[in-house]
Every structure is written in C-alpha cells, then in structure tokens.
Backbone bond lengths (Angstrom), bond angles and torsions (degrees), N, CA, C in turn:
res aa  C-N    CA-C-N  psi(-1)  N-CA   C-N-CA  omega(-1)  CA-C   N-CA-C  phi
1 M - - - 1.459 - - 1.516 111.12 -
2 S 1.341 116.69 -56.18 1.456 119.37 -176.16 1.524 111.29 -63.05
3 G 1.348 117.02 -30.00 1.455 120.14 178.91 1.515 112.03 -63.33
4 E 1.330 117.72 -42.34 1.464 120.64 179.57 1.522 110.92 -70.69
5 I 1.311 117.62 -37.96 1.465 120.01 176.81 1.528 110.06 -61.73
6 R 1.327 116.34 -43.39 1.473 119.38 179.04 1.526 110.93 -65.00
7 R 1.338 116.87 -37.16 1.472 119.70 179.02 1.523 110.59 -64.39
8 L 1.318 116.94 -43.55 1.462 120.41 179.92 1.527 110.85 -66.23
9 Q 1.318 116.64 -40.25 1.465 119.80 177.51 1.527 110.39 -63.69
10 A 1.317 117.30 -42.89 1.465 120.70 179.06 1.526 111.20 -63.53
11 T 1.331 116.75 -36.24 1.461 120.81 177.73 1.516 110.59 -62.59
12 L 1.326 116.84 -46.33 1.468 120.41 179.43 1.525 111.33 -65.38
13 E 1.322 117.15 -41.13 1.463 119.88 -178.72 1.529 111.10 -66.02
14 A 1.325 117.26 -37.62 1.464 119.99 177.23 1.531 110.68 -70.73
15 L 1.312 116.04 -39.72 1.464 120.91 -179.31 1.520 111.18 -59.33
16 Y 1.330 116.49 -42.06 1.466 120.75 -174.40 1.532 113.92 -106.78
17 K 1.332 117.83 4.82 1.462 122.51 -178.25 1.532 110.78 56.54
18 L 1.336 114.98 61.36 1.455 121.95 -178.01 1.517 110.70 -115.17
19 E 1.321 115.84 157.71 1.461 122.90 169.09 1.517 107.01 -129.94
20 T 1.330 116.39 91.12 1.456 120.80 -174.23 1.530 111.65 -70.16
21 A 1.320 117.50 -35.99 1.476 123.03 179.69 1.521 111.87 61.62
22 A 1.327 117.15 28.05 1.466 122.67 174.18 1.520 106.69 -150.82
23 D 1.319 116.00 138.80 1.452 122.14 -176.99 1.522 109.03 -96.00
24 A 1.330 117.03 114.08 1.465 121.05 -177.14 1.522 112.13 -56.61
25 S 1.328 117.37 -34.44 1.462 119.92 -177.23 1.535 111.69 -64.59
26 D 1.336 117.46 -23.61 1.467 120.41 177.83 1.527 112.15 -71.82
27 F 1.327 117.11 -15.56 1.455 121.77 -175.52 1.522 113.14 -105.60
28 V 1.332 117.21 3.36 1.463 121.21 178.99 1.524 109.31 -73.91
29 V 1.334 116.26 136.17 1.467 120.76 178.83 1.525 109.65 -116.68
30 D 1.334 115.98 146.90 1.459 121.64 177.90 1.529 109.56 -91.23
31 A 1.338 116.05 -178.55 1.467 121.17 -176.15 1.529 111.99 -60.63
32 E 1.330 117.22 -39.75 1.469 120.27 -179.56 1.525 111.08 -64.88
33 R 1.316 116.16 -44.94 1.458 120.48 179.66 1.530 110.32 -66.90
34 R 1.332 116.86 -35.31 1.466 120.29 176.82 1.530 110.25 -59.25
35 A 1.335 116.76 -44.94 1.468 120.59 179.41 1.533 110.86 -62.15
36 D 1.330 116.75 -38.36 1.463 120.35 177.89 1.534 110.43 -62.85
37 L 1.332 116.02 -42.43 1.459 119.89 -179.12 1.525 111.36 -66.93
38 E 1.317 116.95 -37.93 1.462 120.16 177.98 1.523 111.01 -63.75
39 R 1.319 116.25 -39.67 1.466 119.06 175.60 1.527 110.68 -64.51
40 Q 1.330 115.78 -36.77 1.462 120.49 -179.52 1.524 111.74 -64.91
41 I 1.332 116.90 -40.95 1.462 119.65 -177.54 1.531 112.06 -90.76
42 G 1.327 116.49 -9.27 1.456 119.81 172.43 1.505 116.32 82.07
43 R 1.321 118.03 21.20 1.460 119.72 175.57 1.527 110.30 -160.04
44 V 1.335 114.41 157.54 1.457 120.96 177.12 1.523 108.48 -85.72
45 M 1.313 116.09 127.40 1.459 121.02 -178.24 1.530 110.36 -86.25
46 P 1.347 118.42 158.57 1.462 121.13 177.15 1.526 111.43 -56.07
47 A 1.326 116.00 144.32 1.467 121.07 -175.84 1.528 110.53 -83.60
48 D 1.324 116.81 59.47 1.462 121.31 178.58 1.522 110.42 -74.20
49 R 1.327 115.18 153.79 1.463 119.36 176.00 1.517 111.16 -68.99
50 E 1.313 116.58 -30.49 1.467 121.40 175.71 1.517 108.05 -145.42
51 A 1.307 116.03 147.88 1.462 121.08 176.44 1.516 109.16 -163.80
52 L 1.314 115.64 147.35 1.458 121.10 172.66 1.520 107.05 -105.21
53 W 1.326 116.27 114.79 1.459 121.13 178.64 1.518 108.33 -95.35
54 I 1.326 115.20 128.33 1.457 121.92 179.75 1.520 106.98 -117.14
55 L 1.308 116.82 110.79 1.454 122.48 -172.62 1.525 110.03 -108.65
56 Q 1.320 115.11 120.25 1.455 119.84 -179.52 1.528 110.44 -72.96
57 E 1.337 115.93 131.85 1.461 121.59 176.95 1.523 109.34 -127.06
58 D 1.323 116.36 169.21 1.463 120.23 -176.38 1.520 112.68 -58.78
59 D 1.322 116.72 -37.02 1.460 120.14 -176.06 1.526 113.11 -106.63
60 G 1.330 117.90 18.36 1.454 120.37 179.37 1.519 111.66 146.09
61 V 1.317 116.53 -141.54 1.459 120.99 179.67 1.530 109.94 -129.32
62 A 1.329 115.14 150.95 1.462 122.12 170.92 1.517 107.82 -110.72
63 V 1.309 116.16 142.70 1.467 121.32 -175.27 1.519 109.23 -121.87
64 A 1.339 115.89 136.61 1.463 121.51 176.16 1.522 108.73 -132.91
65 L 1.314 116.45 127.78 1.459 122.07 174.80 1.526 107.28 -95.72
66 V 1.323 115.92 102.44 1.460 122.15 -173.01 1.526 108.73 -94.55
67 L 1.333 116.24 118.22 1.460 122.38 -178.29 1.515 109.21 -129.18
68 D 1.340 116.84 134.19 1.459 116.40 174.76 1.525 109.42 -74.42
69 D 1.324 116.61 167.31 1.457 120.72 -170.69 1.525 112.50 -59.42
70 E 1.347 116.83 -41.35 1.459 119.74 -176.52 1.521 111.80 -68.56
71 V 1.314 117.21 -35.86 1.460 120.80 178.06 1.518 110.15 -73.48
72 R 1.323 117.11 -41.21 1.465 121.51 -177.52 1.526 111.38 -58.23
73 D 1.316 117.41 -34.39 1.470 121.54 -176.82 1.517 112.85 -101.46
74 A 1.339 118.02 13.49 1.465 120.95 -174.99 1.521 111.58 -74.11
75 D 1.331 114.91 151.79 1.456 121.37 170.65 1.524 107.57 -138.08
76 E 1.321 117.22 -173.84 1.463 120.79 -173.50 1.526 113.51 -68.68
77 S 1.323 118.15 -10.40 1.463 119.96 176.53 1.528 111.57 -70.60
78 D 1.331 117.20 -17.57 1.463 122.92 176.54 1.527 107.52 -122.99
79 P 1.348 118.31 85.83 1.470 121.10 -172.08 1.527 114.06 -58.04
80 D 1.329 117.77 -35.59 1.463 119.83 -177.44 1.526 111.55 -65.66
81 R 1.321 117.17 -51.16 1.466 120.05 -179.69 1.526 111.57 -70.61
82 H 1.322 115.76 -32.40 1.461 119.11 178.05 1.528 110.33 -65.15
83 A 1.335 116.83 -37.78 1.464 120.30 176.69 1.523 110.82 -64.37
84 A 1.331 117.14 -37.33 1.470 120.20 177.10 1.525 110.78 -65.10
85 L 1.329 116.89 -39.88 1.462 120.80 176.92 1.530 110.06 -62.79
86 L 1.306 115.98 -44.70 1.463 120.91 178.92 1.526 111.25 -61.69
87 E 1.325 116.65 -38.08 1.460 120.30 178.28 1.533 110.84 -62.67
88 G 1.327 116.70 -43.63 1.454 119.85 178.36 1.517 112.34 -62.52
89 V 1.339 117.06 -42.22 1.462 120.94 178.34 1.528 110.02 -64.32
90 S 1.341 116.52 -40.07 1.460 120.65 178.16 1.528 110.87 -60.03
91 H 1.331 116.78 -46.08 1.469 119.50 178.23 1.519 110.86 -56.31
92 F 1.331 115.87 -44.00 1.461 120.20 -178.58 1.529 110.75 -62.96
93 V 1.323 116.88 -50.57 1.460 120.89 -176.77 1.529 110.50 -62.16
94 Y 1.312 116.40 -41.88 1.470 120.03 -178.19 1.523 111.08 -65.59
95 F 1.332 116.19 -45.10 1.461 119.08 -179.35 1.526 110.96 -64.50
96 V 1.315 117.66 -45.35 1.466 120.56 -179.19 1.522 110.98 -63.03
97 D 1.326 116.60 -40.75 1.462 120.21 179.28 1.524 110.80 -61.55
98 R 1.344 116.43 -43.82 1.461 119.73 179.71 1.533 111.42 -69.62
99 A 1.318 117.00 -38.18 1.463 120.46 -179.93 1.526 110.53 -65.04
100 R 1.321 117.18 -41.06 1.474 120.53 -179.16 1.518 111.15 -64.38
101 S 1.328 117.32 -33.95 1.466 120.14 -179.00 1.525 111.97 -95.86
102 D 1.363 115.81 5.84 1.464 121.90 177.43 1.531 111.35 56.30
103 R 1.340 114.92 44.23 1.453 120.34 178.76 1.526 109.57 -108.74
104 P 1.332 118.15 139.41 1.461 120.04 177.17 1.525 110.97 -72.34
105 L 1.309 116.17 161.08 1.458 120.72 175.04 1.514 108.81 -150.19
106 T 1.324 116.32 158.71 1.459 121.79 176.75 1.525 108.95 -111.43
107 L 1.330 116.05 161.54 1.463 120.16 178.47 1.528 111.19 -65.68
108 L 1.335 117.58 -38.20 1.463 119.25 177.74 1.519 110.96 -63.78
109 E 1.314 116.19 -42.59 1.468 121.12 177.92 1.529 111.01 -57.25
110 M 1.327 116.54 -44.58 1.458 121.05 -178.38 1.533 111.14 -68.95
111 E 1.336 116.97 -40.43 1.465 120.38 178.07 1.528 111.03 -66.37
112 L 1.326 116.58 -41.78 1.460 120.67 178.55 1.519 111.01 -60.61
113 Q 1.326 116.93 -46.86 1.463 119.60 -179.63 1.518 111.28 -63.21
114 A 1.320 117.39 -36.98 1.469 120.08 178.98 1.521 111.37 -65.02
115 E 1.334 116.91 -38.68 1.468 119.88 177.72 1.528 110.50 -64.09
116 V 1.313 116.09 -42.69 1.465 120.36 176.88 1.527 110.36 -64.41
117 D 1.332 116.77 -41.63 1.462 120.98 -178.28 1.522 112.23 -61.71
118 K 1.325 117.52 -37.38 1.466 119.42 179.36 1.522 110.54 -60.22
119 Y 1.303 115.92 -39.93 1.471 120.83 179.22 1.533 110.88 -70.33
120 L 1.337 116.12 -50.82 1.461 119.99 -174.12 1.529 112.59 -70.15
121 A 1.320 117.55 -38.88 1.469 118.73 179.76 1.525 110.65 -67.30
122 T 1.323 117.21 -36.70 1.466 119.64 175.77 1.521 110.00 -62.65
123 W 1.334 115.87 -45.19 1.473 118.84 175.92 1.525 110.47 -59.30
124 A 1.331 118.06 -46.51 1.463 121.96 -175.53 1.525 111.93 -60.92
125 M 1.334 116.84 -41.48 1.468 119.81 -179.21 1.527 111.01 -68.08
126 H 1.326 117.06 -37.91 1.467 120.07 176.39 1.532 110.41 -69.55
127 H 1.315 116.47 -39.53 1.461 120.44 -179.58 1.527 110.53 -63.42
128 E 1.322 116.52 -43.54 1.467 120.38 -179.89 1.520 111.12 -64.62
129 A 1.345 116.23 -37.96 1.458 120.54 -179.61 1.530 112.40 -83.83
130 R 1.334 116.57 -1.53 1.463 122.54 -175.90 1.527 111.17 53.55
131 A 1.317 114.03 42.53 1.461 121.27 179.73 1.524 108.81 -104.92
132 P 1.322 117.95 142.40 1.469 119.86 -179.91 1.521 111.32 -65.88
133 L 1.334 115.67 151.16 1.458 120.87 -179.90 1.521 108.70 -141.89
134 D 1.314 116.38 126.52 1.456 123.08 177.00 1.529 108.02 -83.06
135 L 1.327 117.11 99.67 1.455 120.87 -176.19 1.524 112.24 -65.13
136 D 1.331 116.82 -38.60 1.464 119.73 177.87 1.526 110.40 -64.32
137 G 1.337 116.05 -42.21 1.459 120.33 178.52 1.516 111.87 -65.12
138 L 1.331 116.74 -37.76 1.460 120.91 178.23 1.527 110.67 -64.90
139 E 1.320 116.56 -44.98 1.468 119.96 178.22 1.525 110.93 -61.84
140 E 1.314 116.71 -42.54 1.467 120.66 178.77 1.528 110.97 -60.63
141 R 1.324 116.63 -44.82 1.459 120.48 -176.51 1.526 112.22 -69.07
142 L 1.323 116.81 -41.86 1.464 119.75 -174.66 1.521 113.60 -80.52
143 F 1.329 116.68 -34.09 1.459 118.99 -169.61 1.523 115.16 -116.11
144 V 1.313 117.53 -14.90 1.467 120.05 -178.39 1.524 110.95 -112.10
145 R 1.316 116.52 -55.43 1.467 120.60 -179.58 1.527 111.06 -92.12
146 C 1.301 116.57 43.61 1.462 121.35 -176.49 1.524 109.59 -107.32
147 R 1.323 115.08 162.32 1.460 120.85 176.66 1.523 108.97 -99.20
148 I 1.328 115.85 111.06 1.456 120.40 178.24 1.523 108.44 -93.11
149 P 1.331 118.06 123.00 1.469 120.16 -177.06 1.532 111.89 -58.87
150 E 1.318 115.64 137.63 1.457 120.85 174.57 1.527 108.56 -106.53
151 R 1.310 115.15 133.28 1.461 121.38 -177.96 1.525 109.81 -117.49
152 D 1.325 115.73 159.49 1.456 119.94 173.18 1.527 110.50 -63.72
153 D 1.316 115.22 -33.38 1.464 120.74 177.77 1.533 108.54 -86.33
154 P 1.340 118.57 114.28 1.468 120.03 -178.04 1.525 113.10 -62.48
155 V 1.325 117.90 -24.14 1.461 120.38 177.92 1.529 110.37 -64.98
156 E 1.328 116.62 -40.41 1.461 120.32 177.82 1.522 111.12 -65.46
157 T 1.325 117.02 -44.72 1.466 120.35 178.22 1.523 110.37 -59.96
158 A 1.328 116.44 -43.18 1.466 120.77 179.92 1.521 111.59 -61.88
159 R 1.342 116.99 -32.79 1.459 120.23 178.78 1.527 110.94 -64.24
160 Y 1.328 117.31 -43.33 1.458 120.75 178.44 1.529 111.16 -65.43
161 V 1.327 116.43 -40.75 1.459 120.21 179.19 1.527 110.39 -63.56
162 A 1.342 116.43 -44.52 1.461 120.60 -179.99 1.525 111.58 -62.55
163 A 1.325 117.10 -43.49 1.469 120.59 179.18 1.524 110.84 -61.16
164 N 1.326 116.35 -42.38 1.460 120.95 179.51 1.526 111.13 -62.50
165 R 1.322 116.92 -47.64 1.468 120.86 -176.63 1.526 111.71 -67.58
166 L 1.328 116.76 -42.64 1.464 119.46 179.08 1.521 111.29 -64.82
167 A 1.323 117.40 -41.80 1.466 120.87 179.62 1.524 110.87 -64.72
168 Q 1.326 117.27 -38.97 1.465 119.48 178.30 1.528 110.99 -61.97
169 R 1.324 116.26 -42.44 1.463 119.60 178.74 1.530 111.07 -63.11
170 Y 1.336 115.90 -44.02 1.466 119.43 -177.84 1.524 111.33 -67.60
171 C 1.315 116.85 -46.75 1.464 119.87 -177.71 1.533 111.18 -67.87
172 G 1.329 116.94 -34.46 1.457 119.57 174.58 1.513 111.47 -62.00
173 W 1.336 115.93 -40.69 1.463 119.57 176.81 1.526 111.34 -66.30
174 L 1.335 117.42 -41.70 1.469 120.00 177.58 1.524 111.18 -58.10
175 A 1.330 116.15 -42.18 1.467 119.79 -179.71 1.525 110.54 -62.59
176 R 1.324 116.50 -44.82 1.474 119.95 -178.10 1.528 111.73 -69.17
177 A 1.324 116.47 -39.04 1.468 120.21 -173.75 1.524 113.54 -83.55
178 F 1.347 117.23 -31.07 1.466 119.35 -171.03 1.527 115.15 -128.78
179 L 1.309 117.35 -41.49 1.461 118.49 -169.03 1.525 113.20 -80.98
180 R 1.310 116.97 -42.62 1.465 117.45 178.10 1.526 112.15 -71.65
181 P 1.336 118.89 -33.36 1.471 118.15 169.90 1.528 113.18 -75.86
182 D 1.340 117.54 -2.70 1.463 123.36 -179.73 1.531 111.21 58.44
183 R 1.347 113.77 60.54 1.463 120.75 178.31 1.531 108.81 -123.36
184 P 1.338 117.47 69.81 1.460 119.61 -174.04 1.523 114.44 -66.54
185 E 1.329 118.56 -36.20 1.467 119.57 -175.39 1.527 111.93 -65.56
186 P 1.337 119.48 -48.41 1.469 117.85 175.27 1.526 112.65 -60.69
187 M 1.338 117.26 -33.24 1.454 119.33 178.88 1.528 110.88 -65.83
188 L 1.319 117.22 -40.26 1.464 119.80 179.18 1.520 111.24 -61.64
189 T 1.325 116.91 -39.50 1.460 120.18 175.52 1.520 110.66 -60.13
190 E 1.313 116.12 -43.25 1.470 121.99 179.77 1.521 111.78 -63.41
191 V 1.326 117.87 -51.06 1.467 119.60 -172.86 1.524 111.84 -73.31
192 R 1.325 117.88 -26.65 1.463 119.65 175.56 1.526 110.26 -69.34
193 R 1.310 116.46 -35.63 1.464 119.71 175.30 1.529 110.49 -68.41
194 F 1.337 116.06 -40.49 1.462 120.53 -179.92 1.531 110.45 -62.81
195 W 1.330 117.32 -43.04 1.468 121.09 179.73 1.531 111.07 -53.86
196 R 1.311 116.76 -39.99 1.457 121.45 -173.11 1.526 113.03 -84.71
197 M 1.322 117.74 -3.78 1.463 120.92 175.53 1.526 110.50 -75.89
198 G 1.337 115.30 155.46 1.455 120.58 174.18 1.516 112.04 -90.91
199 H 1.309 115.82 -174.58 1.465 123.30 -174.06 1.532 112.84 -50.50
200 S 1.323 117.42 -61.65 1.461 120.96 -174.42 1.523 111.92 -64.79
201 D 1.332 116.60 -40.51 1.462 119.94 -178.97 1.525 111.57 -65.92
202 K 1.324 117.52 -37.49 1.464 120.21 177.31 1.531 111.06 -60.33
203 I 1.324 115.88 -48.28 1.462 119.56 -177.77 1.527 110.85 -66.12
204 A 1.325 117.54 -44.06 1.463 120.61 178.67 1.522 110.97 -61.90
205 H 1.324 116.61 -37.94 1.464 120.97 179.90 1.529 110.50 -64.60
206 I 1.319 117.02 -43.66 1.464 120.55 178.52 1.525 109.94 -63.43
207 E 1.319 116.61 -44.68 1.466 120.10 179.88 1.524 110.72 -59.87
208 S 1.324 117.35 -40.94 1.466 120.31 -177.06 1.519 112.12 -71.54
209 R 1.349 116.43 -28.54 1.463 119.40 -178.51 1.526 113.04 -85.04
210 S 1.314 117.27 -22.92 1.462 119.26 -174.27 1.520 112.96 -112.11
211 T 1.351 116.83 14.43 1.453 121.49 177.02 1.515 109.21 -107.94
212 V 1.311 116.55 131.25 1.462 121.29 178.98 1.522 108.71 -79.07
213 R 1.330 117.12 127.34 1.458 121.48 177.84 1.525 109.60 -110.00
214 P 1.335 117.99 132.98 1.459 119.53 178.02 1.529 111.04 -69.05
215 G 1.311 117.08 144.38 1.453 121.04 175.73 1.515 110.67 -81.34
216 R 1.335 116.08 179.29 1.466 119.59 -178.31 1.507 110.94 -70.58
217 G 1.320 117.13 -32.39 1.459 119.87 179.56 1.521 110.49 -97.88
218 L 1.324 117.42 107.20 1.451 121.72 -177.84 1.515 109.53 -98.47
219 R 1.316 115.67 145.53 1.458 119.73 173.55 1.516 108.63 -142.49
220 R 1.305 115.61 157.58 1.459 119.79 179.64 1.509 109.65 -74.87
221 A 1.341 116.12 135.75 1.457 119.79 176.98 1.519 110.04 -63.11
222 A 1.325 116.70 137.51 1.464 120.60 -178.88 1.512 110.79 -70.04
C-alpha cells in the first residue's frame, strides 16, 4: 500500500517539480483511527472512498489522509479505485505545498487540481513506461463515466460537478494542444504554471484556453 502511495506522490512531484518533504503514506489512517477522529471532531464524516481531513488545532493543523480499504490497496489493475487513490494523494500534495508556502486555497481549487492530476499522472506513468494510452478513453473514464459525490448540501455537490467539468475542458485542451502532437516538454511548462495558479487564475486560464475567439478576418461558414 505505502509503496503505491509513494509512487503516485513521486509522480506528481516530478510532474510539477515539487519538493513536498512529507510522505503521504505516513498520514494514512485506518478505520479505527477514523472513528477516533470522528469522536474528536464530534460528528460522523461522509463515507467517501478517499478524503483529506484537515483538523484545526491550537498550534496549527493536523492532516489525515482517509482511505477505505479497497482504495488503500488499489493498483493500476483496478483503474477506478486507483484513480480514487491518486485523488487522495493529490489532495495531500496540494495542501502541503500550499501550507509550506503559506498560500491560501479553496476547496474547489483543490478538487479541480485533483481531477487534472488524475489525468496527467496517468499520462505521465504511461509516458515513462513507453506504454500506449487511449486519451479519449481516459477522458471518458475520468470525466464522463465517473461517480460524482452527492451531498445533502447542494453547494458541495455543485463544487464536485464544477471541478469535473473544468478539468475535462482543460485536459481536453491539453490533449489537443500538446499530447496528440506529441509535445510533452511544452506541456510540462504549461501544467507546472497551472499548478502554481490560485483559484481564480486557474478558472480564468481554463476559460481562455477553451473558448474560441474570432480572428480579425471573418467569413461566413460555407
């Protein structure tokens, strides 16, 4: 389990040129520890397959990477659960990176980056192994045939839907601009810049890349 978590963390750190200086596997909690944390915070948390719990304390924050048993032991033979594991690792890496640089973040920003990370890390692992990857199939699996969590609070549900839709637009653009032309180096420059953007800049960047702009010379479509 910890070996795969470390591999996924290393993939993200190499992809974005990061030095997290914290091992995500050290922060994974089991079912017993999860129950202890719920008693500590005084409520039962949603039964997600993966979640990053950030608990405010007097001298800072405590972090727990909560993974159910099937996700914790997932590998690439089970793409759905493996993607959930990757999402949890992404949340951890993103939060730690922002905390170390004392930068604020929003939940939508973190969810959006995790959706993008699932796509890019899968590409990166296939690229490193020189293994073929069906980009259309990957987009379909991650962004279309995916399970979007439903919450009692419609605002929370809307956040997951927005992250999914924005990530699909961005990753679709990355595929058209860089991956199908096989231009990995320019893409790495792009996605490393995107990682370091904040909430508003990420959304504006996606909007600017996926919106068709008319040129100066207009003509009627035939």
